[in-house]
N, C-alpha and C positions, 0 to 999 in steps of 0.2 A: 464559534459555529453557524451554520447557514439556518436561520429561521424557516421558517413554515412560509409567513408572508413574506419575505425578502426572496423564497424560491418562486412561489405564486407569480410577484411583481417579476422576478428574472424571466419565467415562460410567457406572462401576458407581453411583454417587449420584445420578446421574443418572436412571437405570434403576430404583432405587428408591426414586427420589420420584414416576414418574407413578403418577396415582391412578387406581384400576379403570374410573373410568368413561372417562377420557385412552387408556389400555388398549382398552378395547371401538371406542372407536370409531378407534384406528390398525387394529383388525383388521380393523372394517367397511369401512374406507378401502379396505384390502390386497385385501378382497374384490371390492369394486366398481371397482379400478383394471384387478385380473384382471380379470374378466368385460367390463369395458369393452374390454380391449384385445385380449382373443381375440374378442369382437364384431367391432373395425374389422377385426382381422387376415383374420377368414371374409368379412366383406363388402368387402375391398379382394379377396382371392386367389379366392373360389369364387362370388362374387353376378356379377360381370363374363361371365363366360362362360357359366356358366348363364343368364342374362336374353340373351345371342346368341345362341343355341341356342333358344331358344323363339321367339325373334325367328324366325329362321331359317326354324324350322316356322311357322310365322306366316304367310312368304312374303314379309316383308321383306327386300331386295338387299341382300347386304354389305356395306360402305362406302359406304353412301345417305345423304342426308342426313336422313332418316327413322330410320335407327340410327342417329345419330348424335345427334339429336334425343332418342329414348328413351335412352340411354345417357345423356345430360346429366340426364333426368327420372331417370333410374331415381336417379345418382350420389346428386341432390339429394335426393330423397325419401328417400334412406339416409343420408343425412348428416344432415337433421333428425329423422328417426324415434329415429336413435343415439343425439343429442343429446340429444332430449326423455327419452325412455327413462332413459337415464343422469343425468341430472339430476333426474330424477321420483326416481329409487331411491339417489339421493344423497339429498336431501331428506328420505325418508320412514328410509331407513336414519341421518341425522343426527334427527331426532322420536325413531327409535325407541330407539336408544342415548343420549339425553338421558334421555326416560325409564326407561327399565331402570335407568342410570348411580346416576340420583338415586335410587331406591330401594334399592339394590344399597349406596349413599354410605349412604345415612341408615342401613341396619342394618346394613352393618358399623362406622359409627359407633358405634351403641346398641350393639354386642358389644364394642367397643374399650373406651367411656365405663363398660359395666356391670363387665370384664374392669381395669378402672383402680381400681374404686371396691372392687371386692372384694381385690384387691393389697394394697389400701391398709387393709383391716380393715372394709369395709362389706361385708359380705355380706350385708343385706338386698336388693341391687340385683337388678333383672330384667330381661330383656332379653324386649318386645314379641314376638307373632308376626308375623314378617317378611311373610307372607303373598305369598312369593315361589316356589310350590313346597313340596315332600315334603321335598325336602333341607335346606333354608335353614329351615323349619317343625322338623327334627327336630336341626338345630342347636339353633336357640335354647331348643328342651323338653331337650336336654343341658345348655345352660350354665346353665340355672335348674335343674335337678336337683341340677348340682354347686353351685351357691350353694347350695340348701338344706341339702345335707350337710354343706357346710362349716361354713354357719350352726350348724347342732346339735351339730359337730364339737367347734365353738369357745365355743359356751355349754358342752359336758360338760366340754370341760378347763379353763374356767372354773369352773364348780361342783364339780369336782374340786381343783383346787388352794384353793378355799374348804374343803369340806368336808376332805380332808388337814390344812389351816393348824387347825381348829377339831376333830377330832379329837385330833392332837398337842398342843395345844394346854393342855385341863385336863390331861392327867396329867403335866405338864411344871410346871403352873402349881403342883399340889398337891404334886411335888418340891422348886420352889423353896422352897413355904411351910416345908415340915417342915426344910428345910435352914436359914432364916435362923432356923427358931423352933428348933431346936438350937445352932447360932452362940447365940445371946442367950439360953438355956439356959431357955427357957419350956418347951423339952421334954426331955424325957430317951431316950437312947438303949434305949430297955426291947424287950422283945419285942413290945408291940404296936406303938412307931413302926420296929422293923426291919420286921415284915410288914405295916405298910401301906407301906414304902419299897417292897419286894419287890412288893408288888401293882400298883405304880404302874409299875415297870419291867417286871414281866411284862405289863403291859395293853397296853406301846408296844411290845415284842418279839411278843407276838400279831400286834397291828394292823400292825406292820411284816410280818411274816406270810402276812397275810393280801390285803395289799397286792402282793406278791410272787407268791402264788398266783392273784389274780384277774390279773395282767400276763401270766403264763404261759401258763391257760387261754384268755383271751383272744387272745393272739400264738400259739395251737398250738403252744408252745413246750414245755408238761404231755406228760410220758410218755403216750404211751396205747400199752399192752400189753396189748391184748382175747385174749380167751381163753374155750374154750366152758366159760361158767358155770351151776350149777342155781340158779335163780332164790329156789329157797326156801331154801337154802344161804347167797345172798347178803344177804337181809332178817333172816334170823334174825341174822345175826353183826351188821348193824349193830346191831336193836334189842336184841342181851343187850347190847351197847356203853351203851346207857342205860335199860338196867331198872332202877340203882341210884336214877338223877336220877329217874325218872319214878316212883318210890313214895316217895321222898323228900316230892316235889311231892302226893302222892297223887295222879298222874292215871295211868291208866289204858291201856293199850297193847293194842290187839288186833288182831293177825295174822293175816291171811286168806290164804297165800297154797297153792296144791297142790303135792303133793309129782310129780304126774305132770305138772308141767310141762315141755317141751323145753328142753333145755339154749341159751343166749344165746350169743351174739358179743359179749361186752364186755371191760372191765379191767375187776374188781371194785374193786380201789383205788377207781378214781376215781368210780365208779356208790356206793361204798362211802360214799364221800367225798361225793357230793350228796346219800344220803340221812340222811347224818350231817346236815347243815346241813339237812337239811330238819325231820330230827327236833328237831332243837336247836331250830329257828324255832317249831316246834308245841309245843312244852314252853314255852319262853319265852313265848307267848300265852294257854295254857290256863290255865283255873282249876282250883283244886284238887277232884278228883271229877269231873272230867269224864274225856271218853274221845279218844283219839287212835286210829283204826283206816289199816290198812298193809295195802293189797289189792294183788295179784298178777296179773295173767291173760293168755295170748296169747291176740291177737286177728289172724286173718289172717299178715302176716309182721313184726308189732310187737308186742312185748312190753311192758303197760302198765301200770305200777305206779302205785298212786294215795295217798295221801294226805291223810287229813280230820281236821280236828283241830275241837274245840268251843267256840274261843276269841275272843282278840277280834274276827274278820273283818276287811276290809277293803272299803272305801266304796268305790263305784263308781268314781270321781271318779281313786283310787290305784293303780287296779287296770293301770292300761296302763304302768303304771313302776315297777310292783314289782321287776323285776330290772334296776334299772338301776343302776350304780357310787352306793352312796352315799345312798340312795334310802330313807325312813325315814316310813311313813305319818303315826307321829306323832311330829312336828317335838318334839315337849319329852321325848321318851328319849333319857336319854344313852346310851352304849354295855355300860354297866353292866348297865343294863335292857333297852334295844334294840336293840341290837347295832348296827357302824357301818356295817350296810347292804351289807356286800361278799358274807354269804355265798348268797343267793340268786342274784349275777352269777355267783361261782363256778359253783355248779349249773348256771344257762343254760351257760357256756361249757362247761362237760365236756360236758352233755350232748350240745350241739351238734357236741361236736367227735368224737361218738359217732356222728352221722346223723341224731339225734333231736332230741326236742322235747319244750320242757316249758311247761305252763301253770298260770296260777292263774285259781280264779273263788271267788266269796264274795257269798254275798244281799247283805253288809253290816254294817254294826258290829254286833259282839256277837252273830254267825249263822255264827261258823267258817269257816274255810277249807279250800280244796280245790284239791292238789297234782296236777295230774297230767304223769307220765314215758312218753314213747311214744321205744322204743327198736328199732332193727332185731334181728330175730332171727337171721336168715342171717349166714353173712358174707357182705362183699361183694365183688362179683368183679373 
């Protein structure tokens, strides 16, 4: 015997199993039935009395044979007219419903198929424009944009894992080789070996710190504590920390930040970290006897900080990816010479956390590179 719960569950499955075409047809049928019933009730209750009144005004005697024939003709005409009208409306509704339901079903099926493909990892799936109005076109556009972002995120995730493995593999391999050499007696644990081992462990620790800093900056977990800061003090502090290294490589530092600039609302430690990353990057790619120029100006409501070097430069095809994680324009560079490709990503994340922008420009290989940081001057309301 079927229980109430089983019947309710069966009804629920039946309702969920109805497609959009069937639901649309049922809605149209309900409207037609309601319209036909209303028309029939009006024709039966209101029509005869109005018809008799018109016959009376026309001089037809009540209860006469003429009146009876006229009323019979009226009823027949009304029945035929309503039947033809309802039948035509039903056929028209069925045709329109069939056409729209087919188009809707194709659109829904396309979205469902694409969504299934995306969930299975095929992020190249796209939905063609259904051309069923702005709402459906907006849905297709939103889905395609989502798929593009998921595809980009997946590509970045795979590249990130590959780069992480690559960056860790080199120092680990060096440590493993030295440990085997020590065990085999090929190498002695002298000062040179200890220095080499410490260099590799520092390299791993520095890399771990860089990845952690990048993760914090990109997820806005980095503590941003803005305060009113003098631009010339900010720049001079960052430059002073790098002067010795610049002197060692014989690269000249030129600083042009007027002392009469207004104070800027920013976190001096974080923006100092950004400037430090840019100075490190400029030094790494600059030749001896070249110059790195740092310039600061206030334009409108923005503090513009520009750093220009005369170093390796960046080819046009690499500029768009310069701030991506682990990206290096010269793939042949290792971490010791070219960096891990994290510094510029950290700089971008920290600048954007301040509501600013950072851009890079270069005329090509060997033509130097210019980085421009634009930060809001005033405290946000």
